[in-house]
C-alpha positions, -999 to +999 in steps of 0.1 A: +021-030+279+046-011+258+057-027+226+094-039+225+117-019+203+139-043+183+164-046+154+161-069+124+181-097+141+155-098+169+126-098+144+142-128+127+147-145+161+110-139+170+098-153+137+120-184+142+106-189+176+070-186+165+072-207+133+054-240+131+060-271+110+049-267+074+052-237+050+052-202+065+044-168+050+050-131+057+027-102+047+039-067+042+021-034+038+038-013+011+037+025+017+056+036+048+066+000+055+088-011+026+097+025+018+093+059+033+063+078+018+034+067-003+040+057-040+003+061-048+004+097-037+037+102-054+023+092-088-010+109-083+005+142-073+028+141-103-001+132-126-022+161-113+007+186-116+014+176-152-023+175-162-020+138-171-055+127-161-080+124-190-116+133-197-125+096-192-122+101-155-142+134-153-176+120-146-164+097-117-143+125-102-172+150-105-195+126-085-170+126-056-164+164-058-201+172-058-208+148-029-182+168-008-193+203-019-162+208-040-160+228-072-159+208-105-143+236-125-112+229-145-095+199-159-098+163-145-064+168-130-075+199-112-107+183-099-088+153-087-062+175-069-090+194-053-104+161-039-069+152-026-065+186-009-099+181+008-087+147+020-055+163+034-078+188+052-099+160+067-130+165+045-127+134+024-125+099+037-091+081+033-106+050+018-126+070-008-094+089-016-076+056-023-104+047-047-101+081-064-063+076-068-070+043-085-098+050-110-085+085-119-062+070-146-092+061-167-085+063-204-048+053-201-036+018-208-020-001-180+014+001-198+011+039-200+003+041-163+033+018-155+056+039-176+044+071-160+048+056-125+083+046-133+090+082-143+074+097-112+090+073-088+124+077-103+120+115-102+109+112-065+140+090-057+121+060-045+152+038-045+167+060-018+136+057+004+136+019+007+136+006+043+170-010+043+164-022+078+142-049+063+169-063+041+180-090+066+143-101+070+138-105+033+171-124+029+162-147+058+127-153+043+143-162+010+167-186+026+139-203+045+117-203+014+089-184+033+062-170+010+063-132+010+033-112-001+024-075-002-011-061+006-016-024-002-043+002-006-023+019-033-029+011-070-016-024-077+002-015-110+020+014-092+030-008-063+043-034-087+065-009-104+077+004-070+087-031-060+107-034-092+125-001-086+131-011-050+145-045-060+121-064-038+111-098-049+077-110-036+055-140-044+023-121-047+009-086-045-026-073-042-034-036-043-063-014-053-074-021-089-094-003-114-114-022-140-097-025-174-116-027-206-105-040-240-079-013-243-078+012-214-084+016-177-120+023-168-133+049-142-145+023-117-129-001-092-125-039-096-133-053-062-126-037-029-095-017-018-073-037+006-077-013+034-082-018+072-103-049+079-099-059+043-062-064+047-063-097+067-089-110+043-066-104+014-036-117+034-053-150+041-061-154+004-025-147-007-010-169+021-035-198+016-018-231+025+009-212+046+010-204+083+007-166+087+040-161+106+046-124+103+029-091+094+047-058+088+029-024+087+033+012+097-002+028+101-034+025+120-052+008+092-026-020+094-037-031+129-060-059+117-033-073+095-007-071+123-031-089+146-036-117+121+000-130+122+019-148+149+043-119+150+034-083+141+061-058+133+054-021+134+079-006+110+087+031+117+051+034+130+031+065+124+012+082+152-020+065+143-004+030+148+016+040+179-017+051+195-031+016+189-001-006+198-016-012+232-044-032+215-019-057+203-001-084+222+020-098+194+037-066+181+073-053+183+086-020+169+113-019+142+129+015+133 
């Protein structure tokens, strides 16, 4: 069965029809859903190009590079970019790449990363890439006092700054997180990356006490999160999600 193509008004109508008594909540993916493009990649590519990554990340980056037969020559930024290029060529797993793009800022403070993210996302015109088609949904959710959360595989600090730039107010956010020491980011993850099957697990945590009314995503690894809600909304779906829409009975397409 082909997923229905809808506008924002129809999405709101479907959410109203599906709602139950008691508090409701909506869960959104970030990259590709709330805005075009990927803010984790935006900041990472800018960091690599400017040589921003520090020696603190070298050992962890080297382990990934060696495991995939990649050269470890050059600066940490060059090694990290080499891993990313291999990912783009299909030689490095996407989830592992998300991990690399999270712990690679080792040695920087969180404040330094946020400031750099603001610079990179402003330079890459994030504010112009926001999915304005979702504005009526956010406005209606605020009016109805629905809990709105974001679940993303990009670094949490970067997504938080992207939300500020985009002017999107959410109740909670969970993204990929690196451990943070007494002063600086460490070259290791804190917990698991909210990716694929982990997304509905995180969504249930963030929406505890609320009926999971709607999910919004754009890619194949959002399928499990879309399925978890009463109404799933594929926002400008990529080919990987379009190929799997037939698996879902609760999904409409918003473009």
